SEMARBA-741592 format. One record per residue (C-alpha): x negated, y, z; residue in one letter. Coordinates in steps of 0.05 Angstrom, whole numbers. Example, Ala and Ser with C-alpha at 12.3 -4.5 7.8 and 13.67 -1.06 7.14 Angstrom:
// SEMARBA-741592
@px->-246, py->-90, pz->156, rest->a
@px->-273, py->-21, pz->143, rest->s
This chain:
// SEMARBA-741592
@px->-1499, py->-1569, pz->-350, rest->m
@px->-1496, py->-1625, pz->-300, rest->k
@px->-1524, py->-1621, pz->-228, rest->t
@px->-1547, py->-1664, pz->-177, rest->a
@px->-1513, py->-1651, pz->-106, rest->a
@px->-1545, py->-1650, pz->-39, rest->l
@px->-1514, py->-1686, pz->24, rest->l
@px->-1515, py->-1664, pz->92, rest->f
@px->-1500, py->-1703, pz->158, rest->c
@px->-1463, py->-1676, pz->220, rest->f
@px->-1476, py->-1695, pz->293, rest->l
@px->-1423, py->-1734, pz->326, rest->l
@px->-1412, py->-1721, pz->399, rest->l
@px->-1387, py->-1763, pz->457, rest->t
@px->-1327, py->-1734, pz->496, rest->p
@px->-1331, py->-1718, pz->567, rest->t
@px->-1286, py->-1744, pz->623, rest->i
@px->-1242, py->-1687, pz->659, rest->a
@px->-1250, py->-1685, pz->734, rest->m
@px->-1210, py->-1645, pz->783, rest->p
@px->-1230, py->-1571, pz->792, rest->k
@px->-1242, py->-1542, pz->862, rest->t
@px->-1284, py->-1477, pz->877, rest->q
@px->-1331, py->-1520, pz->922, rest->d
@px->-1348, py->-1567, pz->862, rest->n
@px->-1362, py->-1509, pz->813, rest->l
@px->-1440, py->-1504, pz->803, rest->p
@px->-1482, py->-1441, pz->819, rest->k
@px->-1541, py->-1412, pz->787, rest->s
@px->-1613, py->-1407, pz->812, rest->r
@px->-1605, py->-1333, pz->810, rest->a
@px->-1543, py->-1333, pz->856, rest->e
@px->-1569, py->-1388, pz->903, rest->l
@px->-1634, py->-1347, pz->911, rest->t
@px->-1602, py->-1277, pz->924, rest->n
@px->-1622, py->-1261, pz->849, rest->y
@px->-1699, py->-1265, pz->869, rest->e
@px->-1710, py->-1322, pz->819, rest->e
@px->-1688, py->-1342, pz->753, rest->t
@px->-1662, py->-1414, pz->729, rest->s
@px->-1711, py->-1468, pz->708, rest->r
@px->-1695, py->-1512, pz->649, rest->y
@px->-1676, py->-1562, pz->701, rest->e
@px->-1628, py->-1518, pz->736, rest->d
@px->-1597, py->-1500, pz->672, rest->v
@px->-1583, py->-1573, pz->651, rest->m
@px->-1558, py->-1585, pz->727, rest->r
@px->-1511, py->-1528, pz->718, rest->f
@px->-1485, py->-1553, pz->651, rest->i
@px->-1471, py->-1624, pz->674, rest->a
@px->-1438, py->-1599, pz->739, rest->g
@px->-1392, py->-1557, pz->699, rest->l
@px->-1377, py->-1610, pz->651, rest->q
@px->-1349, py->-1655, pz->709, rest->k
@px->-1299, py->-1608, pz->724, rest->t
@px->-1262, py->-1596, pz->657, rest->t
@px->-1244, py->-1630, pz->595, rest->d
@px->-1251, py->-1564, pz->551, rest->k
@px->-1323, py->-1570, pz->549, rest->l
@px->-1366, py->-1612, pz->504, rest->r
@px->-1443, py->-1612, pz->504, rest->v
@px->-1489, py->-1625, pz->445, rest->e
@px->-1566, py->-1625, pz->438, rest->t
@px->-1579, py->-1580, pz->374, rest->f
@px->-1653, py->-1592, pz->371, rest->g
@px->-1715, py->-1597, pz->411, rest->k
@px->-1772, py->-1550, pz->428, rest->t
@px->-1847, py->-1552, pz->412, rest->e
@px->-1858, py->-1589, pz->475, rest->e
@px->-1803, py->-1641, pz->465, rest->g
@px->-1748, py->-1604, pz->509, rest->r
@px->-1673, py->-1618, pz->490, rest->e
@px->-1640, py->-1553, pz->469, rest->l
@px->-1565, py->-1555, pz->499, rest->p
@px->-1505, py->-1523, pz->463, rest->l
@px->-1440, py->-1516, pz->504, rest->m
@px->-1377, py->-1522, pz->462, rest->i
@px->-1314, py->-1491, pz->494, rest->f
@px->-1245, py->-1504, pz->460, rest->a
@px->-1176, py->-1519, pz->476, rest->n
@px->-1157, py->-1569, pz->454, rest->p
@px->-1228, py->-1595, pz->459, rest->p
@px->-1269, py->-1607, pz->395, rest->i
@px->-1334, py->-1643, pz->383, rest->s
@px->-1347, py->-1627, pz->311, rest->q
@px->-1353, py->-1565, pz->267, rest->p
@px->-1299, py->-1592, pz->222, rest->r
@px->-1251, py->-1585, pz->279, rest->e
@px->-1270, py->-1516, pz->294, rest->a
@px->-1258, py->-1500, pz->220, rest->r
@px->-1188, py->-1535, pz->226, rest->a
@px->-1168, py->-1497, pz->289, rest->s
@px->-1166, py->-1434, pz->247, rest->g
@px->-1198, py->-1395, pz->307, rest->k
@px->-1263, py->-1351, pz->301, rest->p
@px->-1322, py->-1386, pz->327, rest->v
@px->-1363, py->-1341, pz->372, rest->v
@px->-1437, py->-1360, pz->387, rest->f
@px->-1475, py->-1333, pz->444, rest->i
@px->-1549, py->-1345, pz->446, rest->q
@px->-1592, py->-1325, pz->508, rest->a
@px->-1664, py->-1331, pz->527, rest->n
@px->-1701, py->-1330, pz->456, rest->i
@px->-1753, py->-1282, pz->497, rest->h
@px->-1759, py->-1324, pz->563, rest->a
@px->-1782, py->-1263, pz->600, rest->g
@px->-1717, py->-1231, pz->588, rest->e
@px->-1675, py->-1278, pz->631, rest->v
@px->-1605, py->-1246, pz->649, rest->e
@px->-1572, py->-1269, pz->592, rest->g
@px->-1586, py->-1338, pz->611, rest->k
@px->-1557, py->-1329, pz->679, rest->e
@px->-1499, py->-1286, pz->655, rest->a
@px->-1476, py->-1343, pz->605, rest->m
@px->-1480, py->-1396, pz->663, rest->l
@px->-1431, py->-1350, pz->705, rest->h
@px->-1389, py->-1336, pz->643, rest->l
@px->-1384, py->-1407, pz->626, rest->s
@px->-1357, py->-1426, pz->695, rest->r
@px->-1304, py->-1370, pz->688, rest->r
@px->-1284, py->-1396, pz->620, rest->i
@px->-1271, py->-1462, pz->647, rest->v
@px->-1242, py->-1452, pz->715, rest->a
@px->-1233, py->-1378, pz->725, rest->g
@px->-1201, py->-1318, pz->694, rest->d
@px->-1228, py->-1325, pz->627, rest->l
@px->-1192, py->-1393, pz->613, rest->k
@px->-1140, py->-1361, pz->562, rest->t
@px->-1196, py->-1340, pz->516, rest->l
@px->-1196, py->-1412, pz->486, rest->l
@px->-1124, py->-1402, pz->462, rest->d
@px->-1157, py->-1357, pz->410, rest->k
@px->-1231, py->-1376, pz->406, rest->l
@px->-1278, py->-1430, pz->398, rest->v
@px->-1341, py->-1408, pz->442, rest->i
@px->-1408, py->-1437, pz->433, rest->l
@px->-1465, py->-1423, pz->484, rest->v
@px->-1539, py->-1439, pz->480, rest->a
@px->-1563, py->-1409, pz->546, rest->p
@px->-1635, py->-1429, pz->544, rest->i
@px->-1664, py->-1424, pz->470, rest->y
@px->-1737, py->-1413, pz->485, rest->n
@px->-1738, py->-1470, pz->539, rest->a
@px->-1814, py->-1477, pz->534, rest->d
@px->-1828, py->-1404, pz->549, rest->g
@px->-1780, py->-1408, pz->607, rest->n
@px->-1819, py->-1459, pz->641, rest->e
@px->-1880, py->-1414, pz->645, rest->r
@px->-1851, py->-1373, pz->697, rest->i
@px->-1901, py->-1327, pz->730, rest->n
@px->-1901, py->-1267, pz->776, rest->v
@px->-1952, py->-1232, pz->727, rest->n
@px->-1901, py->-1237, pz->666, rest->n
@px->-1867, py->-1169, pz->645, rest->r
@px->-1891, py->-1140, pz->716, rest->t
@px->-1858, py->-1072, pz->703, rest->a
@px->-1790, py->-1100, pz->693, rest->q
@px->-1744, py->-1091, pz->757, rest->n
@px->-1743, py->-1163, pz->782, rest->g
@px->-1731, py->-1220, pz->789, rest->p
@px->-1787, py->-1212, pz->840, rest->i
@px->-1802, py->-1291, pz->834, rest->g
@px->-1825, py->-1283, pz->762, rest->g
@px->-1798, py->-1298, pz->693, rest->v
@px->-1821, py->-1336, pz->633, rest->g
@px->-1858, py->-1315, pz->568, rest->t
@px->-1837, py->-1277, pz->508, rest->r
@px->-1865, py->-1334, pz->463, rest->e
@px->-1853, py->-1407, pz->454, rest->n
@px->-1903, py->-1457, pz->470, rest->a
@px->-1947, py->-1446, pz->411, rest->k
@px->-1945, py->-1370, pz->421, rest->g
@px->-1894, py->-1351, pz->370, rest->m
@px->-1843, py->-1296, pz->375, rest->d
@px->-1780, py->-1335, pz->358, rest->l
@px->-1745, py->-1270, pz->342, rest->n
@px->-1790, py->-1260, pz->284, rest->r
@px->-1781, py->-1335, pz->256, rest->d
@px->-1711, py->-1330, pz->228, rest->y
@px->-1737, py->-1325, pz->156, rest->m
@px->-1804, py->-1364, pz->154, rest->k
@px->-1778, py->-1422, pz->199, rest->l
@px->-1846, py->-1445, pz->227, rest->e
@px->-1821, py->-1466, pz->295, rest->s
@px->-1777, py->-1527, pz->311, rest->p
@px->-1736, py->-1480, pz->356, rest->e
@px->-1719, py->-1435, pz->297, rest->a
@px->-1709, py->-1494, pz->250, rest->n
@px->-1658, py->-1525, pz->300, rest->a
@px->-1622, py->-1457, pz->311, rest->l
@px->-1609, py->-1447, pz->236, rest->i
@px->-1589, py->-1519, pz->229, rest->g
@px->-1534, py->-1502, pz->284, rest->l
@px->-1511, py->-1444, pz->244, rest->m
@px->-1508, py->-1482, pz->184, rest->n
@px->-1464, py->-1535, pz->220, rest->r
@px->-1422, py->-1491, pz->256, rest->w
@px->-1419, py->-1428, pz->213, rest->d
@px->-1398, py->-1377, pz->274, rest->p
@px->-1358, py->-1317, pz->252, rest->h
@px->-1397, py->-1280, pz->307, rest->l
@px->-1468, py->-1289, pz->337, rest->t
@px->-1489, py->-1248, pz->401, rest->v
@px->-1566, py->-1249, pz->417, rest->d
@px->-1579, py->-1228, pz->493, rest->l
@px->-1643, py->-1193, pz->505, rest->h
@px->-1673, py->-1142, pz->556, rest->t
@px->-1709, py->-1076, pz->530, rest->t
@px->-1779, py->-1052, pz->536, rest->n
@px->-1807, py->-979, pz->535, rest->g
@px->-1766, py->-920, pz->539, rest->s
@px->-1733, py->-891, pz->603, rest->y
@px->-1661, py->-878, pz->584, rest->h
@px->-1596, py->-870, pz->620, rest->g
@px->-1555, py->-934, pz->592, rest->y
@px->-1545, py->-1001, pz->631, rest->h
@px->-1545, py->-1036, pz->563, rest->l
@px->-1557, py->-1019, pz->490, rest->t
@px->-1537, py->-1054, pz->429, rest->y
@px->-1546, py->-1064, pz->356, rest->s
@px->-1503, py->-1093, pz->299, rest->p
@px->-1540, py->-1117, pz->233, rest->t
@px->-1585, py->-1060, pz->210, rest->l
@px->-1599, py->-1089, pz->141, rest->n
@px->-1558, py->-1047, pz->94, rest->p
@px->-1556, py->-1108, pz->45, rest->n
@px->-1503, py->-1142, pz->92, rest->a
@px->-1431, py->-1136, pz->68, rest->d
@px->-1410, py->-1061, pz->81, rest->a
@px->-1344, py->-1082, pz->110, rest->r
@px->-1375, py->-1126, pz->162, rest->l
@px->-1423, py->-1065, pz->179, rest->i
@px->-1365, py->-1018, pz->188, rest->a
@px->-1327, py->-1069, pz->228, rest->f
@px->-1386, py->-1075, pz->278, rest->g
@px->-1411, py->-1006, pz->276, rest->r
@px->-1349, py->-965, pz->273, rest->n
@px->-1292, py->-1008, pz->304, rest->k
@px->-1314, py->-1065, pz->352, rest->m
@px->-1374, py->-1033, pz->387, rest->l
@px->-1343, py->-966, pz->399, rest->p
@px->-1281, py->-998, pz->431, rest->t
@px->-1325, py->-1044, pz->474, rest->i
@px->-1369, py->-985, pz->494, rest->t
@px->-1304, py->-947, pz->522, rest->r
@px->-1283, py->-1008, pz->556, rest->t
@px->-1344, py->-1020, pz->591, rest->l
@px->-1345, py->-946, pz->618, rest->l
@px->-1276, py->-946, pz->641, rest->r
@px->-1266, py->-1018, pz->672, rest->q
@px->-1338, py->-1034, pz->688, rest->h
@px->-1372, py->-967, pz->700, rest->k
@px->-1428, py->-989, pz->654, rest->f
@px->-1460, py->-937, pz->605, rest->r
@px->-1477, py->-971, pz->538, rest->t
@px->-1495, py->-945, pz->469, rest->y
@px->-1534, py->-964, pz->403, rest->f
@px->-1601, py->-991, pz->414, rest->y
@px->-1664, py->-945, pz->409, rest->g
@px->-1723, py->-918, pz->436, rest->n
@px->-1748, py->-843, pz->443, rest->f
@px->-1797, py->-825, pz->388, rest->a
@px->-1811, py->-763, pz->348, rest->t
@px->-1795, py->-754, pz->273, rest->k
@px->-1865, py->-736, pz->258, rest->e
@px->-1894, py->-797, pz->293, rest->r
@px->-1846, py->-842, pz->255, rest->m
@px->-1866, py->-811, pz->190, rest->n
@px->-1941, py->-822, pz->210, rest->r
@px->-1929, py->-895, pz->233, rest->e
@px->-1902, py->-910, pz->158, rest->v
@px->-1958, py->-873, pz->128, rest->n
@px->-2008, py->-906, pz->171, rest->t
@px->-1981, py->-973, pz->155, rest->f
@px->-1986, py->-962, pz->81, rest->e
@px->-2059, py->-932, pz->91, rest->m
@px->-2081, py->-996, pz->129, rest->q
@px->-2052, py->-1037, pz->74, rest->r
@px->-2094, py->-998, pz->26, rest->e
@px->-2156, py->-988, pz->74, rest->g
@px->-2149, py->-912, pz->77, rest->r
@px->-2155, py->-871, pz->141, rest->a
@px->-2096, py->-842, pz->175, rest->a
@px->-2088, py->-769, pz->182, rest->q
@px->-2079, py->-735, pz->256, rest->p
@px->-2017, py->-694, pz->273, rest->a
@px->-2020, py->-617, pz->268, rest->d
@px->-1952, py->-595, pz->281, rest->k
@px->-1902, py->-597, pz->337, rest->p
@px->-1860, py->-656, pz->343, rest->e
@px->-1784, py->-668, pz->347, rest->t
@px->-1755, py->-718, pz->398, rest->k
@px->-1707, py->-769, pz->366, rest->i
@px->-1673, py->-835, pz->385, rest->w
@px->-1694, py->-891, pz->338, rest->r
@px->-1670, py->-963, pz->327, rest->t
@px->-1719, py->-1017, pz->304, rest->f
@px->-1724, py->-1053, pz->238, rest->d
@px->-1680, py->-1075, pz->180, rest->h
@px->-1720, py->-1138, pz->163, rest->k
@px->-1683, py->-1208, pz->166, rest->p
@px->-1740, py->-1239, pz->210, rest->m
@px->-1697, py->-1211, pz->268, rest->f
@px->-1637, py->-1248, pz->288, rest->g
@px->-1584, py->-1193, pz->284, rest->n
@px->-1603, py->-1174, pz->210, rest->n
@px->-1612, py->-1248, pz->188, rest->y
@px->-1539, py->-1263, pz->211, rest->v
@px->-1514, py->-1201, pz->174, rest->g
@px->-1544, py->-1229, pz->111, rest->l
@px->-1506, py->-1292, pz->122, rest->r
@px->-1441, py->-1251, pz->116, rest->n
@px->-1427, py->-1257, pz->189, rest->r
@px->-1414, py->-1208, pz->244, rest->l
@px->-1469, py->-1202, pz->296, rest->t
@px->-1489, py->-1163, pz->359, rest->i
@px->-1556, py->-1154, pz->391, rest->l
@px->-1552, py->-1140, pz->469, rest->s
@px->-1608, py->-1107, pz->503, rest->e
@px->-1598, py->-1100, pz->583, rest->a
@px->-1643, py->-1043, pz->614, rest->y
@px->-1701, py->-1068, pz->639, rest->s
@px->-1707, py->-1022, pz->698, rest->y
@px->-1639, py->-1037, pz->721, rest->l
@px->-1647, py->-1089, pz->780, rest->d
@px->-1642, py->-1163, pz->760, rest->f
@px->-1574, py->-1175, pz->791, rest->k
@px->-1545, py->-1110, pz->755, rest->g
@px->-1576, py->-1136, pz->687, rest->r
@px->-1536, py->-1204, pz->697, rest->i
@px->-1476, py->-1161, pz->716, rest->a
@px->-1479, py->-1114, pz->653, rest->v
@px->-1495, py->-1169, pz->605, rest->t
@px->-1436, py->-1215, pz->635, rest->e
@px->-1389, py->-1155, pz->627, rest->a
@px->-1411, py->-1137, pz->554, rest->f
@px->-1403, py->-1211, pz->529, rest->v
@px->-1335, py->-1213, pz->568, rest->e
@px->-1312, py->-1157, pz->529, rest->e
@px->-1337, py->-1183, pz->467, rest->i
@px->-1297, py->-1247, pz->477, rest->f
@px->-1236, py->-1209, pz->496, rest->k
@px->-1243, py->-1160, pz->435, rest->y
@px->-1255, py->-1221, pz->387, rest->s
@px->-1196, py->-1258, pz->417, rest->a
@px->-1147, py->-1194, pz->409, rest->l
@px->-1170, py->-1188, pz->337, rest->h
@px->-1179, py->-1262, pz->320, rest->a
@px->-1138, py->-1262, pz->261, rest->a
@px->-1169, py->-1198, pz->233, rest->e
@px->-1243, py->-1226, pz->242, rest->i
@px->-1222, py->-1292, pz->208, rest->t
@px->-1190, py->-1255, pz->149, rest->a
@px->-1246, py->-1206, pz->139, rest->l
@px->-1300, py->-1264, pz->139, rest->i
@px->-1254, py->-1301, pz->88, rest->k
@px->-1248, py->-1237, pz->40, rest->r
@px->-1322, py->-1225, pz->45, rest->v
@px->-1340, py->-1298, pz->28, rest->d
@px->-1291, py->-1301, pz->-27, rest->a
@px->-1320, py->-1240, pz->-59, rest->d
@px->-1387, py->-1268, pz->-54, rest->a
@px->-1366, py->-1334, pz->-87, rest->v
@px->-1331, py->-1298, pz->-147, rest->r
@px->-1395, py->-1258, pz->-157, rest->g
@px->-1365, py->-1189, pz->-131, rest->k
@px->-1430, py->-1165, pz->-108, rest->l
@px->-1455, py->-1092, pz->-112, rest->p
@px->-1532, py->-1077, pz->-125, rest->a
@px->-1577, py->-1098, pz->-67, rest->k
@px->-1634, py->-1056, pz->-40, rest->g
@px->-1702, py->-1082, pz->-50, rest->v
@px->-1738, py->-1021, pz->-13, rest->a
@px->-1712, py->-985, pz->49, rest->f
@px->-1717, py->-923, pz->92, rest->e
@px->-1690, py->-905, pz->158, rest->i
@px->-1640, py->-851, pz->163, rest->k
@px->-1610, py->-808, pz->217, rest->p
@px->-1533, py->-802, pz->230, rest->l
@px->-1498, py->-744, pz->200, rest->d
@px->-1499, py->-703, pz->269, rest->k
@px->-1546, py->-705, pz->327, rest->p
@px->-1522, py->-747, pz->387, rest->v
@px->-1521, py->-732, pz->461, rest->s
@px->-1571, py->-787, pz->484, rest->i
@px->-1581, py->-800, pz->559, rest->l
@px->-1651, py->-787, pz->582, rest->v
@px->-1665, py->-829, pz->648, rest->g
@px->-1705, py->-824, pz->707, rest->e
@px->-1745, py->-880, pz->740, rest->v
@px->-1784, py->-890, pz->805, rest->k
@px->-1835, py->-941, pz->826, rest->k
@px->-1823, py->-1003, pz->875, rest->v
@px->-1869, py->-1051, pz->897, rest->k
@px->-1856, py->-1128, pz->878, rest->n
@px->-1865, py->-1166, pz->947, rest->p
@px->-1885, py->-1229, pz->909, rest->k
@px->-1937, py->-1199, pz->867, rest->s
@px->-1959, py->-1136, pz->898, rest->g
@px->-1953, py->-1101, pz->833, rest->k
@px->-1907, py->-1038, pz->818, rest->d
@px->-1842, py->-1047, pz->783, rest->m
@px->-1806, py->-991, pz->748, rest->t
@px->-1735, py->-978, pz->776, rest->a
@px->-1676, py->-941, pz->747, rest->m
@px->-1653, py->-885, pz->791, rest->i
@px->-1579, py->-896, pz->779, rest->e
@px->-1548, py->-829, pz->775, rest->d
@px->-1607, py->-789, pz->748, rest->k
@px->-1598, py->-778, pz->672, rest->f
@px->-1594, py->-719, pz->626, rest->t
@px->-1551, py->-716, pz->566, rest->p
@px->-1597, py->-690, pz->510, rest->t
@px->-1576, py->-674, pz->435, rest->p
@px->-1625, py->-704, pz->389, rest->m
@px->-1623, py->-740, pz->319, rest->p
@px->-1603, py->-813, pz->323, rest->d
@px->-1642, py->-852, pz->270, rest->y
@px->-1598, py->-912, pz->273, rest->g
@px->-1587, py->-929, pz->202, rest->l
@px->-1624, py->-958, pz->141, rest->f
@px->-1610, py->-944, pz->67, rest->a
@px->-1641, py->-969, pz->5, rest->a
@px->-1689, py->-928, pz->-36, rest->t
@px->-1693, py->-978, pz->-93, rest->k
@px->-1637, py->-1031, pz->-114, rest->s
@px->-1629, py->-1083, pz->-168, rest->n
@px->-1570, py->-1120, pz->-191, rest->e
@px->-1555, py->-1185, pz->-161, rest->v
@px->-1564, py->-1241, pz->-212, rest->p
@px->-1517, py->-1302, pz->-226, rest->r
@px->-1573, py->-1349, pz->-205, rest->a
@px->-1645, py->-1363, pz->-201, rest->y
@px->-1680, py->-1419, pz->-238, rest->i
@px->-1750, py->-1444, pz->-224, rest->f
@px->-1796, py->-1496, pz->-259, rest->k
@px->-1804, py->-1553, pz->-210, rest->n
@px->-1876, py->-1548, pz->-200, rest->e
@px->-1917, py->-1572, pz->-139, rest->a
@px->-1919, py->-1509, pz->-104, rest->g
@px->-1844, py->-1499, pz->-103, rest->l
@px->-1832, py->-1561, pz->-56, rest->k
@px->-1842, py->-1510, pz->6, rest->t
@px->-1796, py->-1461, pz->-25, rest->i
@px->-1744, py->-1513, pz->-32, rest->i
@px->-1751, py->-1539, pz->33, rest->a
@px->-1745, py->-1469, pz->63, rest->k
@px->-1681, py->-1456, pz->22, rest->l
@px->-1650, py->-1520, pz->46, rest->q
@px->-1665, py->-1508, pz->115, rest->a
@px->-1627, py->-1442, pz->108, rest->h
@px->-1566, py->-1479, pz->83, rest->g
@px->-1571, py->-1454, pz->13, rest->i
@px->-1550, py->-1505, pz->-40, rest->a
@px->-1603, py->-1529, pz->-89, rest->i
@px->-1586, py->-1558, pz->-160, rest->e
@px->-1632, py->-1595, pz->-206, rest->e
@px->-1621, py->-1594, pz->-279, rest->l
@px->-1609, py->-1663, pz->-305, rest->t
@px->-1619, py->-1641, pz->-380, rest->e
@px->-1670, py->-1591, pz->-409, rest->p
@px->-1643, py->-1518, pz->-416, rest->l
@px->-1663, py->-1466, pz->-466, rest->n
@px->-1638, py->-1401, pz->-444, rest->n
@px->-1651, py->-1322, pz->-442, rest->e
@px->-1671, py->-1299, pz->-373, rest->v
@px->-1700, py->-1242, pz->-336, rest->e
@px->-1763, py->-1254, pz->-308, rest->s
@px->-1802, py->-1212, pz->-258, rest->f
@px->-1871, py->-1196, pz->-273, rest->v
@px->-1919, py->-1180, pz->-220, rest->i
@px->-1966, py->-1122, pz->-233, rest->d
@px->-2002, py->-1110, pz->-167, rest->s
@px->-2009, py->-1153, pz->-104, rest->v
@px->-2024, py->-1121, pz->-39, rest->n
@px->-2045, py->-1155, pz->23, rest->k
@px->-2038, py->-1125, pz->93, rest->a
@px->-2107, py->-1121, pz->127, rest->a
@px->-2080, py->-1139, pz->197, rest->r
@px->-2039, py->-1201, pz->208, rest->a
@px->-1972, py->-1202, pz->237, rest->f
@px->-1942, py->-1264, pz->269, rest->q
@px->-2001, py->-1301, pz->239, rest->g
@px->-1987, py->-1275, pz->169, rest->h
@px->-2013, py->-1218, pz->124, rest->a
@px->-1954, py->-1188, pz->96, rest->e
@px->-1951, py->-1181, pz->20, rest->v
@px->-1928, py->-1126, pz->-24, rest->k
@px->-1912, py->-1143, pz->-97, rest->l
@px->-1903, py->-1089, pz->-147, rest->k
@px->-1874, py->-1109, pz->-217, rest->g
@px->-1825, py->-1101, pz->-269, rest->r
@px->-1767, py->-1143, pz->-302, rest->a
@px->-1771, py->-1171, pz->-375, rest->q
@px->-1729, py->-1210, pz->-413, rest->k
@px->-1749, py->-1268, pz->-449, rest->e
@px->-1726, py->-1340, pz->-474, rest->t
@px->-1755, py->-1396, pz->-434, rest->i
@px->-1744, py->-1474, pz->-441, rest->n
@px->-1737, py->-1507, pz->-374, rest->f
@px->-1744, py->-1583, pz->-369, rest->a
@px->-1701, py->-1629, pz->-334, rest->a
@px->-1716, py->-1630, pz->-257, rest->g
@px->-1717, py->-1549, pz->-259, rest->s
@px->-1686, py->-1517, pz->-199, rest->i
@px->-1627, py->-1477, pz->-198, rest->l
@px->-1605, py->-1431, pz->-141, rest->v
@px->-1536, py->-1398, pz->-150, rest->r
@px->-1524, py->-1331, pz->-114, rest->t
């Protein structure tokens, strides 16, 4: 069988000129300059990056895309020796660590923390990281949302009192729900970055909403059980527990796996209610006492940490505690990423070898059956979760109440930790998928290519036995989510022989 290849282009970068370094000419963030009352605007970030670039030859800067409103999205590339292109990063043999901040522009501490860490990487105590790592930083991903700063956004959050941006981009889209459908220019740009640079580890910086717990920051590895089990184990059982102990011992910050307080019964009702809503049936009220639990969020790959896991890469979601003050949230986020860098540098050879093995097994077809339906499950034993306390404080700019963490007021409380997902139904992974090249397939081909998936086209007819998926029922959700009504398909597989004309599309797994 003959195939036609696809070609991809890479962005070439212009090197910067090294300048002498002094503490006086190092830039400061808007948060620092305003005593942490305000967060950086887009121009502040660009000015900071330009100022930092003048002080070092270890930093290159590229634009990895544009926003809905046309703002250029900066990517800082830190390396020693300096590099400009992805092929140079691969040739170095070092792990590529990518940090993304401000996907939700009301959650701004990641943006400030990465500016501060970038300064330390080029002119401070973190310079030696570049002996072991290539570091990529996208500090202001949702740049349009960032420019909609207002004191009435996220008013319950404990600062900055000068206001924050919006969760959504300029078109009202949540970019952390757009990893699969790629309907925003920002998401397309981000996945293009991943296709080019192929980072070994991606860290996504956020801020919590909701539960009053006793942690300064919570985190999550990939939650989709279809990710390689070795990657899940490395993140969940080795890397994150070690970083947790270091943060407490060296930085005095309490951290744990991300979650919110819920009840087991309510969680089950929500699942049943969702199914009932899809089918137009009424949900049943609760009639039993409820058991308190700690519950993570979702396994779906529309979320960044789950999407990256399915790309065979390590990933960490960071959630600074919303009710810790703004300066504290920046500090804990900075400390968390610092320890991620240090762990990655210390285990650089282990990380690169792990990724290489995982990829090699996938290429050779050594893939176990993968889940097509899932359920959330608790850990084997209850966990002592820190239940926190808060108080109300007045924002002097808006006059509205903010919620503030009471630092030393928390109660360790044993409860089930629903932090894992497992497949309830699995299918064997086929060697390839093949599609007749019909008009409606053009959108699918474009999406696959955008995700970096190789598409091949038959240059000759092929008559072959295949396993087809026959749809028995289609159920469309009554309510839209992110502009779409979710569709649930039920069906069965059947073997048949089909003649595929030249021009049919082949996608190898």
